[in-house]
N, C-alpha and C positions, 0 to 999 in steps of 0.2 A: 315952734316945736310942739308936738302933741303932748298933752298932759298925761302923766303916769298915774293910773289908778292904783290904789293900795287896798288890799284885802288882807287883813291880819288874821293869823291863826287863832283859833279858840282853844288850842291844845298845845301850848309850848312844851318843848322837850326838855329833859334834864340835860344840863351841860356835862360833857365828858371830863374825866380826870386828865388834866393837861400832861401829866407825867406818863400816861399810858396810851398816848395817841399813836396810831399807826398812820397809814396814808390812804386817804380816799374812801374810807369805809363808814364815816359818820357825816351826816348832812344837817344843815341848819334848818330853822323853822320856815324859811321863805325862799322863793326863787323869783327871778325876773323872767317874764315871758312876753313875746309879741308874735304876731302872725303875719303871713304874707299871702296875698293872692294877686292875680293880674289886675283886677279892677281897682283895688284899694292900695296896692303896694304894701309896705310894712305898716301895720296898724295895730291898734288896741294894746299899747304897751302897758304892762301892769306888774305889780308885785303881788304874789298870791302865796298861800301856804304850799310848802314843798310837799309833793305827793304824786301819785300815779295819774295818768290820763288815758282815755280810751283810744285804742288804735285798732285798725283792721289788719287781718293777715295779708291783704293785698297792698299795704302801704309801700310805696316805692323804695323807701330807704332800706327796707329789709331785702329787697331784690337787686337793687342796682347801686347801692352804696353811696348815695349823695348825702354825705355827712362830713362836716368839718367842725373843728373845735379849737379852743385856745387854752392856755394855762397861764395864770398870773397868781400873785400872792398879795395879801393884805397883812399889815402889821399895825401895832400901836406905836406912835412916835413918843418922844419923851414927855409930851404934854397930854398923852392919852388919846389923841385923835387917831381915827383910822386913816392909814395911808396905803397907797398901792404903788408897787414898783413898776414903772414904765408901762402903765395901762394903755396909753394912746398908741404905743408901738404894737402892743398885742392886738388891739382893735383894728389897726391898719393892716396887720398881717392876716387877720381873719378875712378881710376883704380881698386880699391877694389870693387866699385859698378859695374863696367864693368864686372869683373869676375863673379859676382853673376848672372848677366843678360845675360851672353854669348855674350858680346860685346867685340870686339878686343881691346887689351890694346893700349893706346896711348903712344907715345914717350914723356916722361915728360919734357925733355929738350926742345923739339920742341914746346910743348904747352906753356911753360914758355917764350920762345923766341917770340912766336906769341902774347902772352898777353902783353909782354913788347913793341912790335912793335905797337900794337893797342893802348895802353895807351899813347905812345909817340905821336901818331897822334891825339888822342882825349883828350890830357891832359888839354886843356882849358875848358873841361866839368867838371873837378873835382871841386866841390864846397868847399868853405873854411869856411862858416858860422858854428857857434857852432852847434854840433849835426848832421852835414851833412857828406856825403861821396859819392864816386862813387861806386855803387854796381856793382859787376862783376858776370855775370851768364854764366859759361861754361855749355854746354849741348850736349848730343849725342842722336840721334834718328835713328831708323831703317828705311831704305828707300826702301827695296824690295817691289814690287807690286805683292802680292800673298796672297791667303787666306788659304794656308797651314800652319799648326801650327808647326813652327820650328824657330830657330834663323835666322835672316836676313843674307844675304850675302853682303849687302851694307849698309853704314851708313853715316851720315853727322854730323860733329862736328862744333859747333858754340861757339863763345864768344860774348855776347852782354853786353853793359854797360848802366847803368841807374843812373843819379844823384838822390840821395834820402835824405829825412829828416828822422824823427823818424819813426820806424816801426809801433808802436802803437800810436793812437791818444793821449794816456795818456803820451807819452814821457817816461821819466824814473820815472814817478809817479807809485805807486803800482797798479797792475792790479788785477782783480777778476778772480779766477780760479774755474771751475766746475769739480769735480771728477766724472768720469763715471765708473760705474761697470756693465753697460749694453752692451756697444759697445766695440769692440776690434779693435785696429790698427794693431798689429802684434803679432806673436807667435814665440817661439823658433823653429829654423829650417826654418823660413820663410825669408822675405827680410827686416826685421825691421832695420838692421844695414846698409842697402844700401840707398843711397840718390836717390831714384827712384820715378817717378811720381805716381805709384800705391799706395805707402804708404800715399801720401798726399790726393789722391782721397779717400782712406779708412777713412781718418780723417774728411772729410767734413761734413757728416751728423750729427755726434755728436757735431761738432763745431757749426753748425747752431742751433742745439737744445740748446746748452749752451748760445748762443747769445740771443735767444728768452727769456731766463731766466735772461738776464742782465749780463752775464759773458763774459770775453774777450776771454778765451781759455779753452780747455779741458785738464785735467790731466788724462793720461791713466794709468790703472792698468794692471797687467799681464793678458795674454789672457787665461790662464788655471784656476787659482784659483781666479782671480779678487781680489787679495789681496795685491800684492806687487806693489809699485810705479814704473813706468817706465819713461815716459817723458811727457812733454807738447806738444801740436800739432806742435809747431814751435821751441821748446826749450828743452834743458836738464834742470833738476831741481835739486836744492840744498836746504838742510835744515840745519840751524845752531841750533843745540841742545846743550844747555849749551855752552861750548867753542869748540865743535867739529863740523866740517863741514861734512855732510853726503850727498852722492849722489849715486843713483842706479848704481850697477856694470854693466859693458858692457859685462860681461862673458855670460849672458843669450842669447846674439845674437839678441835680438829683439829691441835694442835701438841704435840709431845713435850715433856714437862716435864723438861728437861735438868738433870742434877745439877750440871754445871759452871755452867749458867745460874743455878741457885739459889745456888750458891757466890758468883757475881759479885754478884747482888742483895744477898745477906746481907753480904758484905764491903764493898760500896760504901756501903750504908746505915750500917754500923758506922763507916766512915771519914768520915761526915758528908755524903755526896753525896745529892742528891735523885734518887730512882728512881721512875719511873712505869711500871707494867705496865698497858697499855691498848691499845686499837685505834690503830694508826697507819697512815695511808694512804701509798701510794707517792707520791701528789701532795704530801703534807706533807713527805716526805723531800726531794723535789726542790725544793720551795719553800724549805725551810730552807737547802739548799745555795745556791740562787740569792741568798738574803739574806745569805749568809756566816755562817749560824748553825750549820750542820752541821759540827761539829768533828772527829768520829771515827765510824767504823762498824767493828764487829768481830763475828765469830762466836765461839761458845763450844761446846765439846764435849769429851768424854773423850779422843778421839783426838788432836785438835789443841790442846786446852786453850783458847788464844786465837788466832784468825786475824784480823789486821787486814785490812780491805777498803780497797784503794787506788783501785779503779775500779769503777763500776757502769754498766750499760747497760740502759735501759728505753725501749722504743719508739724505738730508734735514737738515743736521747739519751744520750750518754756523759758522765759526770761524774767528776772526780778528787777524792778526799777527802784532805785533809791532805797535799797535794803528793805523794800516793802513798807516804807514809811511815807507819811505825807511830806512833800518837799517844802522848802522855804518859800518858793514863789507861790505854790498852791495855797499855802497857809496865809501868806500875805494877801493874795487876791481875794480869798474867801473872807478874811476879816474886813477887808475894805468894802466889799459888796454888801455883806450882811450888816456892817456898820452903817452904811448909807441907808439900807432898808430900815434899820431900827433907830436911825437918827443920832447915833454916837459918832459918826464920821460926817464931815461936811459934804453936802450934796452939790458939788461944783458943776455937775452936768445937768441938774434939774430933772433928775430921773424920778424922784418920789413925788407923788401927787396926793395932797391932802383932800379928802372928800368934801371938806367944808370950805374950800377955797375955789 
C-alpha cells in the first residue's frame, strides 16, 4: 500500500462553538487527497491543508457531471477515541457509484487508511455535544479539460470533514413532507441508486417548490406511473403500518441504498419486528392512514439519522401522523443507532470502527 504523505497546516483555525453548529458550513484544517491518471492509476495519497485548488473552465466535471460522493460520521467513543459508523460500507458504495459513472475504482483499504490518517490529525474537531458529529464527505470529480463527451481520463479524490449539529432545524422533531407526482428524480435504468451530484440537482426544483408551501422535503414517487413511493430528497422512507415496518424495495434501481436504511432494517429484524421491503403505493399509505393503521412514518439517512414525519401532503390532501409527534418505534431505533455510534449501546453488528484498531 502506498505511503500517505502528511502536510500540516501552518494556520490552524479556531474551533467552533459546539452549541451553535449548523450543517456542512464549517470545515476542518486538513483534507485527504489523491489523484488518478491512466498511466499511474490512483496515486500520490496525501493529507494536506484544507483549501482551494486551481481549476480550468473547461474541466469536464463542470460540463458533464462526473461527480460522486459519500457521507459518513465520526464520533468519540467512551474512551475518547475517534470512531466511524459503517465506513467500509460507505467506501464500498462509493465504488458502486463510480462504476455507474465510469470512474475508476478506488482501493478501499487505501481510502480507509487515508480517512483514519485524516481523522487522527483532525480529531480535536470532533464535537461531543448531544446531537453533534464530525461529518465525513468523500468525493471524486473528473479533471480532464475537454469539451468532448466521454469519460474523463483524470480524476481527483477528496475527503473533507465538517463538524455538524442537526441536519434539520427541527432536529428530531417531526418534519413536514410534500409528495410530488409532477416532478421526477430518477427512473429505472438511470442513476437513482448512485450517490452522484446529478441526482441531487434533479431534486432541487421540486424541493424549493415544497419549501414555498411550508414543507421540509419532497417525497418522490416512481418516475413512470407516479404511483409507488421511492424516497425523500435526502432520506430513505419507512412506514409503520400496524406492527409491520414497510420500506420501498431497492430492486427497482432508482433508490439509493442507504446505509442508515440498512441499519434500521437489520436492527428491526433483530428485535423481532416484521419488515417488508416492497413496492408501496401512495394510495396504500393514505388508505392505511384513513383506516387508522398508519402508526408512524420516518426518514433515515447519515445526516439526520432518523427524521420522524408528522405531516404529509399529497394532491392537496394533508394528513397528520401520530399526532405530529415522534413515534415510539422511531424514538427506539434512533436511540439504538445513536447509542451504538456513541458507544452507550452494545455494537453487536460490528458497525463502529475505531481508527486506532
